[in-house]
N, C-alpha and C positions, 0 to 999 in steps of 0.2 A: 504494500500500500504506500502511496506517495506521502511524503512528509507534508503536513499542513502548516502554513504559517500561523503565527499567533493572531488573535483578534482582540481589539479593545472592546470592552463591554462598559457602556456608560452606566454610572451609578443610578440606582432607582431614585426617582424623585416623586414627591407627592404622596397621596394616600393610595392604598391598595384595597379595593373592595373585595370582600369575601362573601359570596352568596351561598347560604346554607339551605339546601333543599331537605327539609325535615329538621325539626328542632327537638330531637330526642336525646338519648343517652350519649351518642357519639358526638353530635354537634355541640351540646352544652358542655361536655367534658373538654372539647377542643377550645371553645371560647373561654371557659373558666380557667383553663390552663394558661392560655395566652395572657389573660388579665392578671392572674397570680404572678406570672413571670414579669410582666410589666411593673408590677408593684414591688417586686423583689421578695415576694413571699413564697415563691416556688421556683423550681428548676425545670427547664424544658426537656424533661426526660421523654425519650421517644421521638424527639423532633429532629428529623433529618437535616432541616435547614439550619438549626441552631447548634446541634451537637455532633452531627455527622461530619466525617472527614473524607478527604479525597487524597489518594496516593499519587504523588508526583515522582516520576522517575522509577528507578528500581527499588524493590523492597529494602535492599541493603542500604539505600541512601537515607532511609527513615525521614522522608519529607512527606508529612501527612497533615497539612493545615485543615482547619475546620472549613467546611464548604462556605460558610458565611464570610470567612476571611479571604477566600479565593475568588468568589463571584459576588459582585455587589448587589445583594438581595435587598428587598424592602425591609426596614426595621420593624420589629414587632409593634412599636408605637405608631407606625403608619398603617396598620391594619384597621379597617372599619368593617363591621359585620352587618349583614341583612339576612333575613330568613323568610322562608315560606314554609308553612305547615297548615294543614286543614284544621288542626286543633289550635285554638286561639291563645293557649298559654304562653306567657312570656318565658324567656330563657331560665329565669329563676324557678318559676313554677314547674317547667318541664324538667329541670335538673332535679328538683326535689322529688317529683314523681318517679323519675328514672332510678333514683336511689344509688347512683354510682359514686357520687362525690360525698365525702364526709363533711359534716358541718364546719370544721375548721378551714376547709378549702372553699366552702360555699358562702357562709354567712358574711365574711368580710367584704365580699364583692357582690352582695345581694342587690344593692342599688344599681350597679352596672348591669347586672343580668336582667333586672326588671325593665331596663331601658331597651332591651332587644325583644321586639314584638313582631311576630310574623305578619300581622295585618298591615304593617306600615308600607308595604309595597303594593297592596291591593289598589287597583284603580289608577295606577301610574302609566298605563299603556299610552295615553295621549299626552302625558306630561312633556312639555318642551325641554329639551336638554341641548346645551351648546357646549361643544368640545373644542378647545384650542390645542392644536398639535404643536410639537416642538418647533416646527418651521414657522409658527405664527399663524398658519392657516386655521380657519375655523370651519366647523360643520355643525349644522343643526339637525337634530333628530327628535323623534317622539320616543318615549320609553320603549314602545314595541319595535320601532325601526332600529333603535340602537341595539336591542337584543338580537333581532333577526338578521340585520345586515352588517353588524360590526362585531358584537361580543361573541356570539356563537361561532361565526366563521373564523374569528381570531383564535378561539379556543381550539377548534378542530384543526386549524392550520398548524398550531404548535403541538398538537398531540396526535399527529397522524404520520403517514409515510412521508409527507413533505419535510418534516424535520429530519427524518432519516436521510432522505435524498440530499438535503442541504448539507448535512453533516458529511456526506460522501463527496461533497464538492460540486454537486450539480447546482447551477445558478437558477434558483427559483425564488420568486418574490411573492408577497401577499397578493399582488394583482393577478398573478397566474392562478392563484387559488380562488380568490374572491371575485374576480372580474370587476366590472365597472359598477360603482355604487348606484343603487336605484332608490327611488322613493316609494314608500308603501302608502 
């Protein structure tokens, strides 16, 4: 295989939205864990992005930095959460029902968890959203068109064969995958 040249990866900027589909045991444990780590009352046990390492070079070189030191990922303080669930319980109520978290890990962040309510995204299909891109260009969407013509295609672009093909050196861009933007 041909040697690839290094690439500069720009640092993450701004907030990173995390959409939770379902607000049960797994989602509330994730959100509570992030919030406890943010407050310094927990460790990111099990977090690939926070504690995982990547080996550089040969094993004998013993160069294994944490992934977060090697790739400029979003900071935990930049994560913002939204959730959808047919059950209207907020994250605190859902976490209590799930019974996964012990009170010492749940009660200190109860107010934060009570602020995460699945109904908050209901009815945002027609909400106007304006995005300013790094180039300075702007684009206006409705909630639905942002999801269908931007967010989902970007997700699938980065999680499919396209990322494998790009990794192998084939020059593909998002336009090859997404085509020309359309209005809904």
